[in-house]
N, C-alpha and C positions, 0 to 999 in steps of 0.2 A: 092622309098624307098630313097630318099631325105626329102620327106613329111613324113617317118615315123622318122626318125632322127631330122628333125626341131621343131616336136611339142612339144617332151619331151622340147628339150632345149627353146624353147621359154616357156611354162610353167615354168620351174624348178626355172628362176628368180622371176616371179611371186608366186607360192609358198615361196621361200624365204623372199618375200619381205610380205607375207599375213602370213605367223608365227613372223614377228617383229612387224606386226602393230597390232598385235591381243591383245585385252584387255587386263591386267595382274592384276590378284587377289590378293589382301593380305588379311593377317588374322592377327588380332591381339590376342594372346593369353592372359588371366588375373586371376591369379592365385591366392589363398591368402592361408597364409600361418599363421597358429592357433600357440600357444604356444601350444609344448609338453603337454600332460597329464602327463607324467612319472615326477614324481618329482626328484629334485637332490639327489645324492645317499651321502650316511654319509660313514664315515670308521669308524669300532667297531677295536681296537687295544687290541688285551687280550697280557699275558704274552710271547709267544713265535708265535704267531701270527697275521694275522691281514685279515678285510675282508671288503669288501661293502656290504650294503643294501640301500632298496628304501629309501626314506628321509621320506617318507611318514607312513613307518612301522616302529614300537616302540621296544625295545631291552630291556628285563628280564636278568640281570645277577644275580638274586639273589638265582641262583643254583635249581633253578623248575627243578624235575623228574634228578634230577644229572647231566642237564647239565650246560656249562659252559655257557653260552650265548644260548637265545631264542631272535630268531629274528619275529615279529609278524604283519601277516596285517593288516592294518587298518580295526576298529571294522565297521560292514556295519550292517544297522538294517535292512533290508531282512533277514538276516541267523545270526544263532546262535552261527557258528562255526568260529574261527579267524586262518586262515591258518600260518602255522610258519615253519623255519627251528631252529630244535636243532642241537646244537654243543655239542657234547661228546669229550673230549679228555682221552686217559687213557697211561699209558705206560707198553711196553707189549715186553721188548728185549728176544732177541733169537728167537723170533716168527717170522715165514712168511706169506708171502701174501697169500700163498694158503691154510695156517694153521688157518688164520684166515678170511679167506673167508666162509669155511667149518663151523668153527663157527657160522657165522654170518647169516649163511643159515638155518642151522641145528635150531637156536634160531627159526626164525621166522616160521621152521614147525613147529615148539613143539606149539608155538601160532596160528595153525592154518591160515597161512599168506594164500590167495589166490591169483593165478593168481603168485605165484611167477616166476620173470623172474632175473635170478643171470648174470652178467658181470665181469668178469676178466681181465684186462689190464693191465699187469707191477704191479704197487705197487698200483693200485685204483680197487677196486670192487663198481660195482653200481646194486641194486636189488632194483625192484620194486613190489609191491605187496598191493594188498588191506588187513581189518584185523578191528577188533571191539573196537573202542576206548571208552571204557565210553558206551557200549550198539548203541556206534555209531558208523556207518561205515566209515571208510579212505580209502585214498587210499596215498600210501606214496613213496616216491624213497628217497634209505638211498645209501650215498655216503661214504665209507670206504677208507682211503687215511694212508697209512705208510711212516713213513718219520723218517729214522733211528728206534728208538724205540719207536717212539710215534707215537699209532693209533688216528685217528682221525673219528670221525663218524658223519656227518652231514647228518640228515633227512627233509624232507621237510613232510607236513604233511597238506591233504586237505578232503575237503568233496569232493566225487566220481565225483560229477556235475559241481567242480570249479577247478579240481584237471588241466585240461590242463590250463584252462583260466589263472591260476598263476602260471605255471610251467615253462616258460620265467625268469621270475623273482628269481625265485628259483634257476632256472640254474645261472643266474648270480650272483647270489650272494655265490654260490656252486664254480663258475670258478673264484671266485674274491680269492680264499684264499690264503693268502702268507702267507711260515714260514719265522719267523727273525730268521735270526742265530747273 
């Protein structure tokens, strides 16, 4: 009986010592930090609102397609279409968001939009759809924002194969919207 107790008691200090003197290994982790490929952002300021856009995108405020401003992705020699965000604004006193949402959805149905998804959340409506633009298929995300009597429509337009790739930048443009009071 004493032997069975004595053996573990004798081994315990030996095990403890063995653990303390076992070789210790260390590792050094080396990582490289590269400058982000995302360019610095710029700010566009209109009469009643302000938005940020990627620094490598260009800006067209000539009124193309009735837009207040158009943010254009960089020219890429491998494709002929430039992703862009169009910004339209109009005064619509007395209109509810529900009525405006219905108008936008009906307009897109009349234009034969494909895969129309429509979501309304408070004073914001988001529509995603495919459509033909100058004979070319495009994928769009339209965000309609009601701010008092002002209705702001922001539409991201991209070729279907690039839609998801550039969506995060278009969403960042849309989410940077600030109304100036």
